[in-house]
C-alpha positions, 0 to 999 in steps of 0.5 A: 448602569449595570452595563457601564459597570461591567464595561468599566470593570472589564468583568461580567461577574457583576450582578444588579440586586434591587431592594426598596431601602424604605422597606425592611421586608425588601431589605430582608428579602434581598439579604435572604436571597444573597448567595455569595460568600463575599461582597466586593463592592456595594453601590447604594442609591438610596435617598429621600427628602421632601422639604415641602412635606407638611405631614410625614408619610409612613411606609406600609410598615409604619416607619416614617418614609424619609427616616426609613430610606435614609437611615434605617435602610 
């Protein structure tokens, strides 16, 4: 995907930064490491759902995983 965005934009000034959107610690880590003055484009591919899930799973941080990924993150 990174190479496709670089080709489509005609720019190599594109960086891939990954965070687990279900974990606040991962999001905060990415924010701490962010070193730019501005953000021109953000592509977020975060979604979680399991319609068959009978008992909600929790992240290691104690937040229900679907809520953590889709809303809190």
